[in-house]
C-alpha positions in Angstrom: 97.5 90.3 117.0 101.2 91.4 117.1 102.4 93.1 120.2 105.8 94.5 120.9 106.9 96.5 124.0 110.3 98.0 124.0 113.2 97.1 121.8 114.4 98.0 118.3 113.6 97.0 114.7 116.5 97.8 112.3 116.1 97.4 108.5 119.4 96.8 106.8 118.2 95.7 103.3 120.1 97.5 100.5 116.7 98.0 98.7 115.2 99.7 101.7 112.7 97.3 103.0 109.9 97.7 105.6 110.1 97.9 109.4 106.6 96.7 110.2 103.9 95.6 107.7 100.3 94.7 108.6 97.7 93.5 106.0 94.2 92.2 105.9 92.4 92.3 109.2 95.6 92.2 111.1 96.3 94.3 114.2 99.6 95.5 115.7 100.3 97.3 119.0 103.8 98.7 119.3 104.9 100.5 122.5 108.3 102.2 123.2 110.0 100.7 120.2 112.5 102.3 117.8 112.1 101.3 114.1 115.1 102.4 112.1 115.7 102.3 108.4 118.6 103.1 106.1 117.3 106.2 104.3 115.1 104.1 102.0 111.9 102.1 102.2 109.0 102.4 104.6 108.9 102.2 108.4 105.3 101.1 109.0 102.8 99.9 106.3 99.1 99.3 106.9 97.3 97.8 103.9 94.1 96.1 105.1 91.1 96.6 107.2 93.0 96.2 110.4 94.7 98.7 112.8 98.2 99.6 113.9 98.8 101.5 117.1 102.1 103.2 117.8 102.6 104.4 121.4 105.8 106.2 122.4 107.4 104.7 119.3 110.0 106.3 117.0 110.1 105.6 113.3 113.1 107.2 111.6 115.4 107.1 108.6 112.9 105.9 106.0 111.8 107.7 102.8 108.2 107.1 104.1 107.8 106.9 107.8 104.2 105.5 107.9 102.2 104.5 104.9 98.4 103.7 105.1 96.4 102.5 102.1 93.5 100.9 103.9 92.7 100.5 107.6 93.8 102.8 110.4 97.1 103.8 112.0 97.0 105.5 115.4 100.1 107.4 116.4 99.9 108.3 120.1 101.8 109.8 123.0 105.4 110.8 122.5 105.8 108.9 119.2 108.0 110.5 116.6 107.9 109.9 112.9 111.1 111.3 111.1 111.3 111.1 107.3 114.7 110.7 105.7 115.9 113.4 103.3 113.1 114.6 101.0 110.8 111.8 102.2 107.3 111.8 103.6 106.5 111.5 107.3 102.9 110.0 107.0 101.4 109.0 103.6 97.7 108.2 103.5 95.9 107.0 100.4 92.9 105.0 99.2 90.6 104.5 102.2 93.3 104.7 104.8 93.0 106.7 108.0 95.7 108.1 110.4 95.0 109.5 113.8 97.9 111.5 115.3 97.5 112.5 118.9 100.3 114.3 120.7 103.1 112.9 118.4 105.9 114.7 116.5 106.2 114.5 112.7 109.4 115.6 111.1 110.2 116.0 107.4 113.0 118.5 107.0 114.4 118.0 103.5 114.0 120.7 100.9 111.2 118.7 99.2 110.0 116.7 102.2 106.4 116.5 103.2 105.2 115.9 106.7 101.7 114.6 105.9 100.6 113.6 102.4 97.0 112.5 101.7 95.9 111.1 98.4 92.6 109.3 97.7 89.1 109.4 96.3 87.9 111.6 99.1 88.0 108.8 101.6 91.6 109.0 102.8 91.9 111.2 105.9 94.2 112.3 108.7 93.3 113.7 112.1 96.0 115.5 114.1 95.4 116.6 117.7 98.2 118.3 119.6 101.8 117.3 119.0 104.3 119.0 116.6 104.5 119.1 112.8 108.0 120.1 111.5 108.0 120.1 107.7 108.5 121.9 104.5 105.1 121.1 103.0 101.8 119.3 103.3 100.0 117.8 100.4 96.3 116.8 100.1 94.8 115.4 96.9 91.1 114.3 97.2 91.4 113.6 101.0 91.0 115.4 104.3 93.4 116.6 107.0 91.9 117.8 110.3 94.1 119.6 112.7 93.1 120.5 116.2 95.4 122.5 118.5 98.3 121.4 116.4 101.5 123.5 116.5 103.7 124.0 113.5 107.3 125.1 113.9 
């Protein structure tokens, strides 16, 4: 298991790169960390059966803030996911799951999407509380559940 408390991850690759990638049955717990991109790439990637938990963490300046193709990503507390330009805040596909509790998702570009779900009916996102600042939300063969969420 990977654990990081406080600090900063900065991606400087010209091709974009990834801030944090977890695969297989791996697990990661990230608390009070700032993950910063360069307007390209992906902030957090989950592509396995494992789990990533972000608590009080900011992911910003990536085309895709959080990408989940399998496994689960939990975004809790005062976490913020800020997509760059016309990017996507949270993208869930395949059998991936995202749980957003009390976090803020921002996607402010003209063609930006706050939460995008694509899958064979198994991909899903649950949102409880928090804020969703976006231009659009896309769901293709998946589920988005929103409880007491506020859109501004």
